[in-house]
N, C-alpha and C positions, 0 to 999 in steps of 0.2 A: 183907454193906456194900457198899453202893454210892457209887460215891465221883467224880465227874466233874470229872475231868480241867481240860477246856476250854468254860466256861463268860461270857458278857462282858454287864460293862454297861459305859454311856456317862453319867456323868456331867452334868450340865449343865455343869456350872464348868469343867470341862477344853473342854466344845467351846467355852463366852466367852474361853478362852484360844487355842483351835485357829483363832478366829473372829478374832485378832490377828495369825496368821503372814502374812509380807508374800509370801511365798511358797508356791506347792504343797507337801502338803493346806491347805486351809480348809477353814473352815466359813463356812457360810451359814446366820444365825439364825432359825429360826420358831417360833412362839406353841408347838407344840407337840413340837416337836425340832429336828433341824439338816440342813442338804443337807452332804454332804462330797463336795467337789471336788477330782479330783487333774487339775488343769489341766482341758485339754476330754479327757482318755483314758478317765476314769469318773465318775460321781458314784452316790454312796449315798445315799436321803433314812431317816435314822434320825429313828424317835419313841421319843422318853423314857418314852411309855407302857408301849411295846415291852421295850425296855430295864429299866423299874422295879423293883425291891427285891420288893415284893406279888408282880408278877409271876413273877418267879425261883422265889418259897417256894413260891408255888401249882404252879406245873407241877411246879416238884422234890417236892411232894406227893403230886402226881398221878402220877407216875411212880415213886413209889419210889426217890429220890434223896438219900441221909441227908447228902451232904456236896458240897458245889462248891466247888471252887477257884476265884474269882474274877480274872477280867482287864480289861482296860480294849479295847475290841473296837478297831479299828484305824481310824486312824493314830494310831501312838505315838508319845510325846513326842521319840524319838531320831529323826523326820522334821522338826523344826521347826526353827528358826533358834536359835542354842545360850541366849538368854536367855531362851527361851522353851519352850525345850524343860527348860530345871531346872521353870521355873513349873508346867507343865503335867506333869510328874512327880510333883512333891510334891502338887497339888491332885488327879491321880488316887488318889495311893496313901493320902492322907485322904481320899477318898470309898470306896475299898476299906474301909478300916480300920474306916468308921463304918458302912457295915454287916453287917461281921463281928462288931463292938458289939451291932448289935442281935439279932444270930441267933451264938448265942458258938458254937453244938452243928453249926451248920447251913453255916458261910461261911467260909471261908480266903481269904487274900492272894496273891497274884501280882505283884511287885512292877514297874509299870515305870519305865523310866530312863531319864537326861540321854546316851544315851553320844554324845553327838557331843563333852560335855564332861566329857572323864573323872572330874578330880576333885572334880567334883559329881555323877556317878556312883556313885563308892566312897560318898560322904561318905550317898547317899542309897539305895545298896543295906544301909549301916549301919543306917541311922533303920528302914526298912523288915522288915529282919529281926531286928533288936536289940530293936528300942521296940516294933513294930509287931505282930511274931507271924507274918509273911508266911514262905511257906514254898519260895520258889521266884521267880527275874527273868525277865522277859519281855527276848528279842531279836526284832526284827522281820526278815525280810528284806534288807532296807539300811538305811544310816545316812544324815541326811543331812551325815558327813564321811567318813571311811573305809571300803573294803569292809572286812566285817565280819571278814574270818578275819589285819586287818592286827597286826601292833602294838601298834600304838597302846592298843590295846582291852585287851592283855595285862595289865595292873593286875586290870581287872575280871575276869577268868574267875579269873585267879588268887586273886584276892578271892572267888569263886562256891565255889571249888573247896574254899577253907582255910574256909568256912561249912556245908561238904557240902550246899550248898543245888545245884536244878538249874536250868540253864539251858533254857528252852523257847523253840526257836524257833518265830516264827507267822509266816504269811503278810500279804503287804504287797501294794496296787498295785505293779507292776512299773514303772520309767522306762522303759525300753523294749516301751512296751507299747502302740508306735504301729499296729503291725501289728494287732494284735487287739483295737483298741476298737467296732470293728462287732460285730453280734451280739451281744454281750456274752458274748464269749470272753475278756476279761481274769477275770470272775468263773468262769467255766465249768472256762478250762485255764489261765489265764495265772499265778495265784494259786499254784496247784500245780507250776506248773514254775518261777517263781521262787525259789519257799522249797525245790525240790529243788537250783536251785542252788546257795543257799545254804549247805546242807548239806555240799553238795561242795566249797566253798571252805573251811569248817570244818575238815574232814578232807586235802584237798590243800592248802592253804594253811597245814598245822601246826600247826592251836591242838589239838586232839586231840594232837600229839604233846609240842608244848611243856607240855600240862595234863591230865597222864596222869588226872587223879583227878577232872577237869570232866564230873559229867554231864550228858547233850546230852535234851532229847525235842524229838523231829519230829512234828508232828501228821498227821491224816490221811492215814494209815497209810505214810508217808513221801515221798504227794505221788506223783511220777511214777519218784523215785530207785529203790525196789526192784527196777521192773519192768526198769528198765537197768541193773541192777546187774553182769548179765553182759559185757556191754558195757566198763562199765567197769574192771572187773576184766583185763580181757581187754586193753584199752590200756595199764594200771597196768603189771601183771605182766607179759606177752608182748611187749609192745609196748616198756613201757618208758617210757612219758609220763607227766607230769606231778607226778615220784614227788621234784623235787627237793625238797621240806620235811617227806618221810616218810621213814623206816628199815623203816619195819614192812611186811606187805602189806595193800593197801588195806580190806581184809575185815575184819582188827583193831580197825583205828578203826570202823568203821559196827556191828558186830554187838555195839559197846557201849554204844550209843546207843538211847532206848527211843522209844516208838511209840504216840500213839493212835490208836484205830480210828475217829476219822471221818470215815467215806466208805459213804454210802448206795447200798453195794452188800456182799450176801453173796459176791462173786467175790471183789471187793478184799481183806473180810475174812479168806478163806480162804488167800488167797493172803498177806498181812501173816503171818497165825497160823503158814505154813508158813519163811515167810523169816526169822523172827525167833522167838525166845526164847519160848515163853510168859510169862514171867518178865520179860519188855522189852514187854508190850502192855499201856496203859492205857484202861481206859473213858471215854469222853469223848461230848461232844453238842454242842459248838459253838452250844448255846443262844444267842439265841432264832432263829438263824438254819438250824438243823437240830430239828425236833420230836423232843421226847425219845426219845419211846415209838419211833422209829423205828429209834433206835440199841439200844436195848435188848433189841428184839424180835430184833435181826440177831444178836446176842449169843447171847442165850435157844437162838433156832435153830440155832447151829452144835452140828456135829455132834463135839463134840471134846470131851474128860473133864471134868467137872462139878469137879473138881480146876483145872484152867484155866479153867474161866467164873469161876469167884470169883477167883482170880489176875488176870484182865481187870477185874471188876466193883470188884475193893478192894485186895485183899490187896499188890497191886505196888504200888499208890499207896499207903500206910499206909507201905509200907515206905521207900520213896522220897522222899516228903515227909514222913514220919516225923509220920505222924496217929497218935491211942489208941486 
């Protein structure tokens, strides 16, 4: 079985909410889609047809993908002002649920939450998981509220651990991206650097210390963090830096994390395979940003045991997301 653990749609109803946001990010509505702007840092032109459900299913069929875990393309509703964040999360999740109802054997949802409004986020998580049957929740690399390792968000992390649903950490445009806005360096490297900072905050900020049963998925082969892990361990374990909120070796926390394999590089896939346990790797495509067959071919061509390929393509996701 092939399960795509990172694939996106962008509902028009959510774009309409985003268009009303009085601050960055915002949506400029077009007849055939919208232009998402992050101030003057970055703009993305999203076409509704590119993100359409029919195209998703056609491309899944052509690539031989059995099930996709759908999420809403960035920016998530946690980046909006609080009153719009609640509305944005609800309409996004309703759109995902409608898609899954149309294709119940092919599509499952990952819930967006208004993290900046914790009581509303808890209510929406209960609705999405308990009523809509979603299999996890999305956390983008920063919110419009506190840093993601803040104890303010502990009730959300605690509820996710209680419900035994994964938290999928996803990149978004970094608010510090001014030095990177030229030459398209934000989508090239800025997104990966920012989500790596976010993952390190979850560890060093003590989120995984306070919530040892919490399951985290870090996409894109871990961004840049696995490549710098020797330095992180040297700084924390030898130099004793950054350890105020953790009691165990820093690697104990990171090696409990799951990684998706979205990186168009055989070297990157081999590195994350060697860095992490094979039962911590998840197949994903980041569709429609990346061609599904590119990632399928990269995994298929890896010089690893066939059993490990089966784990990556589907078995690990079946266990983590409770997919029959």
